C-alpha angles and dihedrals in degrees: 000000000000116000093236140019131208114254109273141161120269095255091056092044097048108015094179095053110122109239102168134288100274120093121238126243119257093271097031086225138112087257089071085081103093111251098015114126130187142185132186131198126187117202124205133159117227111251116245091231140012090257093059129079125212114275091199113074109154141105153165134267118195123195121188110198089205134356091247095047089140091061102037131035122218125223111249144172134199131212124188111204088177122358105214091118145055136262111166119217090029092124090055091046089054090046100049110005090231123132106201102168145056113270114240123190120193144129125310098254092051100057091104094049091048091049090051091046092059089050093047091050091050094048091048097048108019109035128101125251090277090056090248118143115220092184120101095234127186107167114225113218128167127189146193126185121257098169095125093066099019130060102236092193091068094068090208096174114084133182087256090066089056093048090050092049094052092046095049102040113136141179091249120123113278113259107238140209117025093017140117117340088350095061095110100027130124127210124193086345091299124099107286134169137129124008136164142186141164143206133203121217121191118225143129137277124233090275093056094253119139112263135167122223125203129216115195129185133197120186133192097203118199106139146089146057125269091238093062099047112121134174117200090342093307113126093233094162094055093046093049090049091052088051090054093247094150122021120209114266111262109238128188117245108286093007116136119227109247118242109264107175144347120156150050130201114201122192118193118192129184141169091213107113101248128163121231095262089051090050091052087057091047091051090053090059090065084074089068092057092045091051093052090060094045110272115147101172095248121205095263095039121108101210103175124161129195124191124188137177127206090188090107128047112222114182113241114259108253123214096197120088087214094056124135092253111061108217136159122204092218097045111074115223129182133236123196114237136167128221135189115245108258089226091062105047103085089102091057090049091053091045092054093049095046095046090050091054092049094044090057091049089050092051090054098041094047097044119101132216110274134198111195146140113022089001090288112163129207117187124223118241109276101244094190092058094042091052092048095047097046100040091052090057104040 
């Protein structure tokens, strides 16, 4: 066997690995969900000499739940498997079930800049002539911590990165590994980052006609111990450790090991018409996929999951009394929405779990070895050894 393999997704690496019964979409990415757009930016500073490595290794991932997100809200639900992390607007999502913002994923120290960037974009492109915003906007920003490979004190992410991401979001497959908000992240003590996957579930529309629904997942994976890492049920992390794949970091007497990892943000999108309470349930199923890879929701891990559906179009709440949609807070009015029958959504639950598992594998398999802040080095997962270990045990 060759001594090294190019970085590749898990399906290309181990074609016979069982990854659930549902087929993927054409891109096997969250952008298989019709209407979902994404954009990633990785941020590095050029080293001052050839001997130095960048001390900035961070970035931004933008997800638009629908192209017209500023006109129509999407139903959404949040689940916190462990709450040592941040997802802004989560209180409002719990209150109303309405996602009325792009979703931005970045590093912990850049939550404020990302929040402001969503506001600045909205003011620039969707305010009236007096620079007033009639939209009821609660920016949605999630974070994981990249301070082992990235100098947090540099505050490299700016509102302009967010504006650029929203403007340039596309339906292309999500770039994976050291990309976007996942640029400096670590997963199971290997280089982690951004990963994505999708599943297609056949069903029917409200008229009884055959229709397929897509569930797409994007992860920003920055969690977990090496011991717990599993692929297809095989304890890959333990076997690699026994083989001496990764020696323990040598610390000076009394020196504290720096924090390397801790969290995962999982975004689940679908075009199936689900209500907010159903989307909370869908978000919970991401836990199943995370657990299969070896996530336990440790004390310092921010494991926060957001699920949204663009299967219904809910007009954006307008703050102006002169808005295009005449409403009155004391005069109930009705909106027509559709919902999937609760007795028929087990396939969607399985799809969310399976796509989450595969998205994490993709983040690990596509990520590359990185030397960053203070010359710290995190190795990429050895694909040759993983392939050898797993295929022998399937």
